[in-house]
C-alpha positions in Angstrom: -35.1 -129.2 -211.8 -32.3 -129.2 -209.2 -34.4 -127.0 -206.9 -37.3 -129.4 -207.2 -35.2 -132.3 -206.0 -33.8 -130.3 -203.1 -37.2 -129.2 -202.1 -38.5 -132.8 -202.3 -35.7 -134.0 -200.0 -36.3 -131.3 -197.5 -40.0 -132.0 -197.3 -39.2 -135.7 -196.6 -36.7 -135.0 -193.7 -39.3 -135.0 -190.9 -40.7 -138.4 -192.0 -37.2 -139.8 -192.4 -36.2 -138.7 -188.9 -39.3 -140.2 -187.3 -39.2 -143.3 -189.5 -35.7 -144.1 -188.4 -36.8 -144.3 -184.7 -38.4 -147.5 -183.8 -40.0 -145.8 -180.7 -41.3 -143.0 -182.8 -44.9 -144.2 -182.5 -44.9 -144.4 -178.7 -47.3 -142.1 -177.0 -50.9 -140.7 -177.2 -52.7 -140.4 -180.5 -56.1 -139.0 -181.5 -58.2 -140.2 -184.5 -59.0 -137.6 -187.2 -62.6 -137.3 -186.1 -61.8 -136.6 -182.4 -63.9 -139.6 -181.3 -61.1 -141.8 -179.7 -57.6 -141.7 -178.4 -55.1 -144.5 -178.4 -52.0 -145.0 -176.2 -49.3 -146.9 -178.0 -46.7 -148.6 -175.8 -44.1 -151.3 -175.9 -44.0 -154.7 -174.2 -40.6 -156.3 -174.8 -39.8 -155.8 -178.4 -43.3 -155.5 -179.6 -45.7 -152.6 -179.9 -49.4 -152.4 -178.6 -52.1 -149.8 -178.4 -55.2 -149.4 -176.3 -58.2 -147.1 -176.3 -57.7 -144.8 -173.3 -60.4 -142.1 -174.1 -63.7 -142.0 -176.0 -65.6 -138.9 -176.8 -68.8 -140.9 -176.1 -67.9 -143.4 -173.4 -71.6 -144.1 -172.7 -74.3 -145.7 -174.8 -77.8 -144.1 -175.4 -79.0 -145.6 -172.1 -76.2 -144.1 -170.1 -74.3 -147.3 -169.6 -70.5 -147.6 -170.1 -69.9 -148.7 -173.7 -69.0 -152.4 -174.0 -67.3 -154.6 -176.6 -70.8 -155.9 -177.6 -69.8 -156.7 -181.3 -67.0 -159.1 -180.2 -67.4 -162.5 -182.0 -66.5 -164.2 -178.7 -69.5 -163.9 -176.3 -67.4 -164.1 -173.2 -65.6 -160.8 -174.3 -68.8 -158.8 -175.0 -69.0 -157.4 -171.5 -65.5 -155.7 -171.6 -65.5 -151.9 -171.5 -64.2 -150.2 -174.6 -62.1 -147.8 -172.7 -58.8 -149.6 -171.9 -59.4 -152.2 -174.6 -56.2 -153.2 -176.4 -56.9 -152.7 -180.1 -53.4 -152.8 -181.6 -51.2 -155.8 -180.8 -47.9 -157.6 -181.7 -46.3 -155.0 -184.0 -42.6 -155.3 -184.8 -40.4 -152.5 -186.3 -38.8 -153.1 -189.7 -37.2 -150.3 -191.8 -39.5 -147.4 -190.8 -42.7 -149.5 -190.7 -44.4 -151.4 -187.9 -45.7 -154.7 -189.2 -46.9 -158.2 -188.3 -49.6 -156.9 -186.0 -53.3 -156.9 -185.8 -56.0 -154.3 -185.2 -59.3 -154.9 -183.6 -62.3 -152.8 -184.7 -64.8 -152.7 -181.8 -67.4 -151.1 -184.1 -67.6 -154.3 -186.2 -66.0 -156.9 -183.9 -63.5 -157.8 -186.6 -59.8 -158.2 -186.4 -57.5 -157.2 -189.4 -53.9 -157.6 -190.3 -52.3 -154.2 -189.9 -49.2 -152.0 -190.5 -48.3 -148.7 -189.0 -46.2 -145.9 -190.4 -45.3 -142.3 -189.7 -45.9 -139.8 -192.5 -43.6 -136.9 -193.3 -45.8 -134.5 -191.3 -45.6 -136.8 -188.2 -49.1 -138.3 -188.5 -49.6 -142.0 -187.8 -51.1 -144.0 -190.7 -52.9 -147.2 -189.6 -53.5 -149.6 -192.5 -55.9 -152.4 -191.8 -56.3 -155.1 -194.4 -57.3 -158.7 -195.2 -54.4 -160.7 -196.7 -52.9 -158.0 -198.9 -52.1 -154.5 -197.7 -53.3 -153.0 -201.0 -56.8 -154.2 -200.2 -57.7 -152.3 -197.1 -58.4 -149.1 -195.4 -56.1 -146.4 -193.9 -56.9 -144.2 -190.9 -54.8 -141.3 -189.8 -54.1 -140.2 -186.3 -52.4 -137.2 -184.9 -50.0 -137.1 -181.9 -51.3 -135.4 -178.8 
């Protein structure tokens, strides 16, 4: 039993090391499908993220993909590449909270929290109201 607990603690060390660093999420991340990449950066004390690369940056007609599902008509002509999709996150005890994530596929914005797993992957949890009612996407560091 003692070996089990020692092994469990050792497996959690990488996550604890990254979780203790508020700047641990800064940098470039790729989604698990390889369709998009996000750059996470800091402005002041808050964290933001923007799409900086898309596997398919053009629509079926060869035009640059736009934010056409945005609920605000004046924003539908924005290009997806360079679009800020993560905004206003603050770091608290190993989790980045208080922010929002924008999903350009649906045009919807969700409450969101970010965390680093023990293996260094970024978990992005989007939800409405309560975090247990939502969806988690995982990204890997580039």
